[in-house]
TORTORMI-146759 format. One record per residue (C-alpha): residue number from 1; x, y, z. Coordinates in steps of 0.02 Angstrom, whole numbers, plus 50000, padded with zeros to 5 digits. Example, Ala and Ser with C-alpha at 12.3 -4.5 7.8 and 13.67 -1.06 7.14 Angstrom:
BEGIN
<r><num>1</num><x>50615</x><y>49775</y><z>50390</z></r>
<r><num>2</num><x>50684</x><y>49947</y><z>50357</z></r>
This chain:
BEGIN
<r><num>1</num><x>51977</x><y>59543</y><z>48987</z></r>
<r><num>2</num><x>52069</x><y>59593</y><z>48829</z></r>
<r><num>3</num><x>52246</x><y>59662</y><z>48846</z></r>
<r><num>4</num><x>52359</x><y>59714</y><z>48765</z></r>
<r><num>5</num><x>52267</x><y>59794</y><z>48620</z></r>
<r><num>6</num><x>52275</x><y>59738</y><z>48441</z></r>
<r><num>7</num><x>52164</x><y>59835</y><z>48320</z></r>
<r><num>8</num><x>52022</x><y>59720</y><z>48264</z></r>
<r><num>9</num><x>52052</x><y>59653</y><z>48089</z></r>
<r><num>10</num><x>51882</x><y>59575</y><z>48055</z></r>
<r><num>11</num><x>51785</x><y>59738</y><z>48051</z></r>
<r><num>12</num><x>51792</x><y>59878</y><z>47925</z></r>
<r><num>13</num><x>51869</x><y>60035</y><z>48003</z></r>
<r><num>14</num><x>51717</x><y>60130</y><z>47944</z></r>
<r><num>15</num><x>51607</x><y>60031</y><z>48062</z></r>
<r><num>16</num><x>51707</x><y>60061</y><z>48223</z></r>
<r><num>17</num><x>51651</x><y>60218</y><z>48313</z></r>
<r><num>18</num><x>51729</x><y>60281</y><z>48475</z></r>
<r><num>19</num><x>51607</x><y>60356</y><z>48600</z></r>
<r><num>20</num><x>51686</x><y>60470</y><z>48731</z></r>
<r><num>21</num><x>51560</x><y>60537</y><z>48855</z></r>
<r><num>22</num><x>51583</x><y>60658</y><z>48999</z></r>
<r><num>23</num><x>51534</x><y>60827</y><z>49066</z></r>
<r><num>24</num><x>51687</x><y>60906</y><z>48982</z></r>
<r><num>25</num><x>51681</x><y>61049</y><z>49105</z></r>
<r><num>26</num><x>51807</x><y>61096</y><z>49040</z></r>
<r><num>27</num><x>51881</x><y>60982</y><z>48907</z></r>
<r><num>28</num><x>52069</x><y>60970</y><z>48927</z></r>
<r><num>29</num><x>52224</x><y>60892</y><z>48850</z></r>
<r><num>30</num><x>52200</x><y>60734</y><z>48953</z></r>
<r><num>31</num><x>52036</x><y>60703</y><z>48862</z></r>
<r><num>32</num><x>52114</x><y>60736</y><z>48692</z></r>
<r><num>33</num><x>52263</x><y>60621</y><z>48721</z></r>
<r><num>34</num><x>52150</x><y>60477</y><z>48773</z></r>
<r><num>35</num><x>52035</x><y>60501</y><z>48623</z></r>
<r><num>36</num><x>52182</x><y>60509</y><z>48502</z></r>
<r><num>37</num><x>52260</x><y>60352</y><z>48575</z></r>
<r><num>38</num><x>52097</x><y>60255</y><z>48562</z></r>
<r><num>39</num><x>52074</x><y>60316</y><z>48383</z></r>
<r><num>40</num><x>52248</x><y>60257</y><z>48333</z></r>
<r><num>41</num><x>52262</x><y>60096</y><z>48433</z></r>
<r><num>42</num><x>52088</x><y>60029</y><z>48394</z></r>
<r><num>43</num><x>52080</x><y>60083</y><z>48213</z></r>
<r><num>44</num><x>51924</x><y>60187</y><z>48241</z></r>
<r><num>45</num><x>51840</x><y>60282</y><z>48101</z></r>
<r><num>46</num><x>51810</x><y>60427</y><z>48220</z></r>
<r><num>47</num><x>51785</x><y>60472</y><z>48402</z></r>
<r><num>48</num><x>51623</x><y>60556</y><z>48455</z></r>
<r><num>49</num><x>51636</x><y>60676</y><z>48602</z></r>
<r><num>50</num><x>51468</x><y>60662</y><z>48691</z></r>
<r><num>51</num><x>51439</x><y>60797</y><z>48823</z></r>
<r><num>52</num><x>51322</x><y>60732</y><z>48959</z></r>
<r><num>53</num><x>51154</x><y>60814</y><z>48985</z></r>
<r><num>54</num><x>51107</x><y>60772</y><z>49165</z></r>
<r><num>55</num><x>51242</x><y>60659</y><z>49239</z></r>
<r><num>56</num><x>51153</x><y>60546</y><z>49364</z></r>
<r><num>57</num><x>51314</x><y>60517</y><z>49462</z></r>
<r><num>58</num><x>51336</x><y>60703</y><z>49498</z></r>
<r><num>59</num><x>51174</x><y>60755</y><z>49584</z></r>
<r><num>60</num><x>51175</x><y>60929</y><z>49655</z></r>
<r><num>61</num><x>51342</x><y>60971</y><z>49579</z></r>
<r><num>62</num><x>51350</x><y>61134</y><z>49483</z></r>
<r><num>63</num><x>51386</x><y>61104</y><z>49299</z></r>
<r><num>64</num><x>51413</x><y>61236</y><z>49167</z></r>
<r><num>65</num><x>51268</x><y>61263</y><z>49046</z></r>
<r><num>66</num><x>51263</x><y>61138</y><z>48902</z></r>
<r><num>67</num><x>51296</x><y>61267</y><z>48769</z></r>
<r><num>68</num><x>51455</x><y>61324</y><z>48857</z></r>
<r><num>69</num><x>51517</x><y>61145</y><z>48868</z></r>
<r><num>70</num><x>51472</x><y>61116</y><z>48686</z></r>
<r><num>71</num><x>51566</x><y>61274</y><z>48635</z></r>
<r><num>72</num><x>51720</x><y>61219</y><z>48731</z></r>
<r><num>73</num><x>51718</x><y>61045</y><z>48655</z></r>
<r><num>74</num><x>51699</x><y>61119</y><z>48481</z></r>
<r><num>75</num><x>51852</x><y>61226</y><z>48512</z></r>
<r><num>76</num><x>51951</x><y>61085</y><z>48590</z></r>
<r><num>77</num><x>51928</x><y>60964</y><z>48444</z></r>
<r><num>78</num><x>51938</x><y>61091</y><z>48303</z></r>
<r><num>79</num><x>52063</x><y>61041</y><z>48171</z></r>
<r><num>80</num><x>52058</x><y>60854</y><z>48206</z></r>
<r><num>81</num><x>51955</x><y>60762</y><z>48075</z></r>
<r><num>82</num><x>51951</x><y>60607</y><z>48185</z></r>
<r><num>83</num><x>51850</x><y>60697</y><z>48319</z></r>
<r><num>84</num><x>51667</x><y>60750</y><z>48311</z></r>
<r><num>85</num><x>51546</x><y>60830</y><z>48432</z></r>
<r><num>86</num><x>51388</x><y>60729</y><z>48462</z></r>
<r><num>87</num><x>51236</x><y>60805</y><z>48549</z></r>
<r><num>88</num><x>51141</x><y>60641</y><z>48569</z></r>
<r><num>89</num><x>51143</x><y>60655</y><z>48759</z></r>
<r><num>90</num><x>51099</x><y>60840</y><z>48764</z></r>
<r><num>91</num><x>50952</x><y>60836</y><z>48645</z></r>
<r><num>92</num><x>50848</x><y>60714</y><z>48747</z></r>
<r><num>93</num><x>50758</x><y>60728</y><z>48914</z></r>
<r><num>94</num><x>50794</x><y>60637</y><z>49075</z></r>
<r><num>95</num><x>50952</x><y>60577</y><z>49163</z></r>
<r><num>96</num><x>51102</x><y>60540</y><z>49053</z></r>
<r><num>97</num><x>51106</x><y>60352</y><z>49072</z></r>
<r><num>98</num><x>51241</x><y>60277</y><z>48963</z></r>
<r><num>99</num><x>51134</x><y>60129</y><z>48911</z></r>
<r><num>100</num><x>50998</x><y>60244</y><z>48841</z></r>
<r><num>101</num><x>51126</x><y>60354</y><z>48754</z></r>
<r><num>102</num><x>51209</x><y>60206</y><z>48669</z></r>
<r><num>103</num><x>51043</x><y>60134</y><z>48611</z></r>
<r><num>104</num><x>50992</x><y>60300</y><z>48535</z></r>
<r><num>105</num><x>51162</x><y>60323</y><z>48455</z></r>
<r><num>106</num><x>51157</x><y>60148</y><z>48381</z></r>
<r><num>107</num><x>50986</x><y>60185</y><z>48307</z></r>
<r><num>108</num><x>51053</x><y>60344</y><z>48229</z></r>
<r><num>109</num><x>51212</x><y>60266</y><z>48158</z></r>
<r><num>110</num><x>51133</x><y>60105</y><z>48099</z></r>
<r><num>111</num><x>51168</x><y>59921</y><z>48132</z></r>
<r><num>112</num><x>51336</x><y>59922</y><z>48041</z></r>
<r><num>113</num><x>51414</x><y>60038</y><z>48172</z></r>
<r><num>114</num><x>51512</x><y>59951</y><z>48310</z></r>
<r><num>115</num><x>51523</x><y>60063</y><z>48463</z></r>
<r><num>116</num><x>51677</x><y>60075</y><z>48574</z></r>
<r><num>117</num><x>51637</x><y>60165</y><z>48736</z></r>
<r><num>118</num><x>51792</x><y>60249</y><z>48809</z></r>
<r><num>119</num><x>51796</x><y>60259</y><z>48999</z></r>
<r><num>120</num><x>51924</x><y>60278</y><z>49138</z></r>
<r><num>121</num><x>51985</x><y>60132</y><z>49242</z></r>
<r><num>122</num><x>51897</x><y>60210</y><z>49392</z></r>
<r><num>123</num><x>51733</x><y>60195</y><z>49297</z></r>
<r><num>124</num><x>51769</x><y>60013</y><z>49255</z></r>
<r><num>125</num><x>51799</x><y>59976</y><z>49438</z></r>
<r><num>126</num><x>51623</x><y>60042</y><z>49475</z></r>
<r><num>127</num><x>51544</x><y>59973</y><z>49317</z></r>
<r><num>128</num><x>51435</x><y>59843</y><z>49404</z></r>
<r><num>129</num><x>51344</x><y>59985</y><z>49494</z></r>
<r><num>130</num><x>51302</x><y>60077</y><z>49334</z></r>
<r><num>131</num><x>51124</x><y>60084</y><z>49268</z></r>
<r><num>132</num><x>51094</x><y>59927</y><z>49163</z></r>
<r><num>133</num><x>51276</x><y>59872</y><z>49145</z></r>
<r><num>134</num><x>51229</x><y>59713</y><z>49051</z></r>
<r><num>135</num><x>51134</x><y>59815</y><z>48923</z></r>
<r><num>136</num><x>51283</x><y>59931</y><z>48903</z></r>
<r><num>137</num><x>51398</x><y>59783</y><z>48868</z></r>
<r><num>138</num><x>51274</x><y>59717</y><z>48740</z></r>
<r><num>139</num><x>51277</x><y>59883</y><z>48649</z></r>
<r><num>140</num><x>51464</x><y>59917</y><z>48643</z></r>
<r><num>141</num><x>51640</x><y>59863</y><z>48678</z></r>
<r><num>142</num><x>51704</x><y>59946</y><z>48837</z></r>
<r><num>143</num><x>51875</x><y>60028</y><z>48819</z></r>
<r><num>144</num><x>51948</x><y>60058</y><z>48992</z></r>
<r><num>145</num><x>52096</x><y>60177</y><z>49000</z></r>
<r><num>146</num><x>52220</x><y>60120</y><z>49130</z></r>
<r><num>147</num><x>52251</x><y>60238</y><z>49275</z></r>
<r><num>148</num><x>52371</x><y>60228</y><z>49422</z></r>
<r><num>149</num><x>52286</x><y>60182</y><z>49584</z></r>
<r><num>150</num><x>52135</x><y>60103</y><z>49503</z></r>
<r><num>151</num><x>52107</x><y>59921</y><z>49460</z></r>
<r><num>152</num><x>51959</x><y>59815</y><z>49412</z></r>
<r><num>153</num><x>51921</x><y>59637</y><z>49465</z></r>
<r><num>154</num><x>51880</x><y>59543</y><z>49304</z></r>
<r><num>155</num><x>51816</x><y>59390</y><z>49397</z></r>
<r><num>156</num><x>51698</x><y>59494</y><z>49502</z></r>
<r><num>157</num><x>51632</x><y>59584</y><z>49349</z></r>
<r><num>158</num><x>51610</x><y>59420</y><z>49257</z></r>
<r><num>159</num><x>51506</x><y>59351</y><z>49400</z></r>
<r><num>160</num><x>51389</x><y>59501</y><z>49397</z></r>
<r><num>161</num><x>51387</x><y>59523</y><z>49207</z></r>
<r><num>162</num><x>51420</x><y>59355</y><z>49122</z></r>
<r><num>163</num><x>51518</x><y>59373</y><z>48961</z></r>
<r><num>164</num><x>51577</x><y>59550</y><z>48997</z></r>
<r><num>165</num><x>51761</x><y>59503</y><z>49001</z></r>
<r><num>166</num><x>51756</x><y>59469</y><z>48814</z></r>
<r><num>167</num><x>51686</x><y>59643</y><z>48783</z></r>
<r><num>168</num><x>51814</x><y>59743</y><z>48883</z></r>
<r><num>169</num><x>51977</x><y>59812</y><z>48813</z></r>
<r><num>170</num><x>52113</x><y>59888</y><z>48920</z></r>
<r><num>171</num><x>52198</x><y>60037</y><z>48840</z></r>
<r><num>172</num><x>52363</x><y>60110</y><z>48896</z></r>
<r><num>173</num><x>52375</x><y>60294</y><z>48851</z></r>
<r><num>174</num><x>52500</x><y>60432</y><z>48890</z></r>
<r><num>175</num><x>52462</x><y>60492</y><z>49065</z></r>
<r><num>176</num><x>52423</x><y>60675</y><z>49088</z></r>
<r><num>177</num><x>52372</x><y>60709</y><z>49268</z></r>
<r><num>178</num><x>52242</x><y>60842</y><z>49228</z></r>
<r><num>179</num><x>52074</x><y>60853</y><z>49315</z></r>
<r><num>180</num><x>51926</x><y>60958</y><z>49259</z></r>
<r><num>181</num><x>51879</x><y>60986</y><z>49441</z></r>
<r><num>182</num><x>52054</x><y>61047</y><z>49480</z></r>
<r><num>183</num><x>52051</x><y>61161</y><z>49328</z></r>
<r><num>184</num><x>51891</x><y>61240</y><z>49394</z></r>
<r><num>185</num><x>51973</x><y>61268</y><z>49563</z></r>
<r><num>186</num><x>52126</x><y>61346</y><z>49483</z></r>
<r><num>187</num><x>52020</x><y>61467</y><z>49382</z></r>
<r><num>188</num><x>51921</x><y>61514</y><z>49538</z></r>
<r><num>189</num><x>52084</x><y>61544</y><z>49631</z></r>
<r><num>190</num><x>52157</x><y>61651</y><z>49491</z></r>
<r><num>191</num><x>52289</x><y>61520</y><z>49448</z></r>
<r><num>192</num><x>52344</x><y>61484</y><z>49268</z></r>
<r><num>193</num><x>52277</x><y>61339</y><z>49166</z></r>
<r><num>194</num><x>52381</x><y>61376</y><z>49012</z></r>
<r><num>195</num><x>52458</x><y>61219</y><z>48935</z></r>
<r><num>196</num><x>52325</x><y>61112</y><z>49021</z></r>
<r><num>197</num><x>52184</x><y>61155</y><z>48902</z></r>
<r><num>198</num><x>52188</x><y>61211</y><z>48719</z></r>
<r><num>199</num><x>52215</x><y>61397</y><z>48705</z></r>
<r><num>200</num><x>52045</x><y>61421</y><z>48621</z></r>
<r><num>201</num><x>51962</x><y>61338</y><z>48772</z></r>
<r><num>202</num><x>52061</x><y>61446</y><z>48894</z></r>
<r><num>203</num><x>52008</x><y>61602</y><z>48799</z></r>
<r><num>204</num><x>51826</x><y>61548</y><z>48802</z></r>
<r><num>205</num><x>51831</x><y>61516</y><z>48990</z></r>
<r><num>206</num><x>51905</x><y>61687</y><z>49021</z></r>
<r><num>207</num><x>51784</x><y>61776</y><z>48905</z></r>
<r><num>208</num><x>51632</x><y>61689</y><z>48979</z></r>
<r><num>209</num><x>51699</x><y>61703</y><z>49157</z></r>
<r><num>210</num><x>51667</x><y>61519</y><z>49187</z></r>
<r><num>211</num><x>51716</x><y>61451</y><z>49358</z></r>
<r><num>212</num><x>51752</x><y>61625</y><z>49421</z></r>
<r><num>213</num><x>51706</x><y>61656</y><z>49604</z></r>
């Protein structure tokens, strides 16, 4: 398992694309810090923010409408040329399986694009239980952002997914302990979320009365 990080030197920066998926309900400064760190440390050409359509790991959980989440992401990343919104997971039917999303994105970007999927360390710890993990590894490099209290067992992953350790990069990023779920609870309770999300996102949440009881 690769660590620490050295930006790859054998690939053109134009071919390295970060893929940052999630519900982004709402997007917050924790997301932006991670994306910026991956962009800088890995020498990415850009980072695509990919809002999930129907997250299979969150059945029955209320999620804001796609267009609201898209609008919040657009506001959160405005002004940063390194960041782009990508609707690949929203504009297709069915559950939002990462393997399918990556395959479709690769087809859209072309064979020269090398995908770097950005995930949390908690996701890496559960990676073997994901839908088609071997296919995911074949389609991208997995960038796992370190997180206190979470650890992955490289040997166990290697046994389940042979060769995966060579496709995984550990990324240390500034730690902002911000949770989208906690932000929703704070809004519902009438507590402030200023300085935890971009002001344009906070204004949108208030105007649309998202997460309000």
